[in-house]
N, C-alpha and C positions, 0 to 999 in steps of 0.2 A: 198431662205428662209432666213429671218433675223437671225442673231446670237443673242442668249440671253446672257445678261450680267451674270456673275457669281460673287460669293462672292470675288473671287480673284481680280476682277476688281475694288473693292472698298476697300480702306485702312481701313475703319472703320467697314465694315460689317453691319449687321442688328442692328439698334438702336431703342430705345424706345423714344418717345417724352418727357418722364419724365427724361431722362438722363441729361438734362440741369437743373434739379431741384433735387439735391442730397437729400434735406430734404424729398422729397416724397419717394425716393428710400429707405431711412432709415425707414420711417414709414411703407411702404409696407413690408419691411423685418421684422419689428416687428410683424405685423399682421400675416404674414406667419409663423414666429417662434412660436408665441403663439398658433396658430391653430395646429402647429406640436406638441406642448406640450399637447394640448387637445387630439389629435389623440393618442399620447403615453399613456395618462391616460385612454382613452377608451380601448386600447389594454390591459392594466393592469386590468381593471375591467372585461373584457371578460375572461381573463386568470383566475381570481379569481372565477368568477361566474360559469364558466364551468370546473374549476379545470384542466386547461391545461397549457402548457407552452406558453410564449408570441409569439413564432413563429407560433404555431397552431392558437392562437387567431388572429394573423395578417392575416393568410390565411382565416379564417372565415370572418373577417371584409372586406377583399378584395372582397368578393362576393357581397358586398353592395356598389355600386358606389356612391360616394358623401357623404359628412359629414352628411347631413340631414338623409339619409337612415341609416347610421351607428349609429347615435344617436337614431333613431327609434328602431333599433334592440336592442341596449342596454336597452332602456326604456322597450321594450317588455320582455326582459329577466328578468329585475327587477320586472315587474308586474306579471310575472308567479310564482315568488317565494314568500316566506313568507314576509309580510310587517312589518317593524319595523321603528323606527325613522330614522335610517341610510338610509334605502332604500327609504323612503319617501323624505328625504332631497336630496338624490342623484337624484331621479327622477325629483324633482323640478328644480335642477340645469341643468340637461340635457335638460329638456323642454325649459328652458330659453336660453341655448346655441343654441338649434334648431332654435329659433326665429332669431338668428343672421346669419343663413346660407345664407339667400338671400343677405345680405350685404357682407358677406365673398365672395360669388360667383362673385359679381360685382367687388370687389377688385382683386380677383385672375384671373377671366376670362374676365372681362370687357375690352373693348378696351381703352388703354390710348391715350388721344389726348390732344393737345394744340390748343386752338382756341376759337372762340366765334361766336355769331350771333346777330347782332344788331336788335332790342333792347332787345332780350330775354336773351342772355347770354353774359356777358363781356368776354374779352380775359382772359383765365385762363386754368388751367389743369382740365380735366374731365375724368371720366370713362364713357364709353358708355355701357349702360345696353341693350344688344341686345334682351332681353326678353320683353322689353317694347316698344310698338309701338308709344305711345304718345310722340311726340318730346319734350314737355315741361318737361317730367319726365325721358326721356331716357338718358339725359346727367346729370351726378351726379358730383358735385364739388369734386375733389379728396381730397383736404385738409380737407374739412368739413367732408366727409365720413370717412376718416382715423382717424381723431381725435375722432369723435363720436363712431366709432366702437371699437377703442382701449380701451376707458373707459369702455364700456360694457363688452368687451371680457376679459379684465384683472380681472374685478370683478368676473365674473362667472368662469373663468379658475382658479382663486385663490381659490374659494369655492370648486371646483372640486378637486384640489390638497389637500386642507385641509381634505376633506372627505376620500380620499385615504390614506393620510399620517397624521392621527391625532397626535397631540402633546401629549405625555404622561407626566403628571406632575411629 
């Protein structure tokens, strides 16, 4: 029976194809960090709406796998309560963020590759969207997606922060 190589056999261990592109790693880190901030804000909203501490709010949110389901849950909590300008604005921001979940999932869960396919894709960095079967749409240019996603995410995440922490004149 052949022996399997182990991580000890390789000085560098497991590596991502994006490691030769530190600018991409920085942008991925920004996306992950902003989505972490959004998750924290969701936890704070659930804590306020259900009048519980953040640890219990986190336990409740953990029952909903994926950001899209967590956003749905908070939207349903808001919809069940009395509607005012604040809850209407918050619901609109949460629905906008929900539309970004598919892009988020490609960035966080998509396979990072460096490669190309003549004549369809030039050599570049791509995320592989495993949920898409159409080869033409399955490979998403990493730099384009990250730039586009960060612009949208920062706008909506900032709106969410402003709702949770309004500035008092």
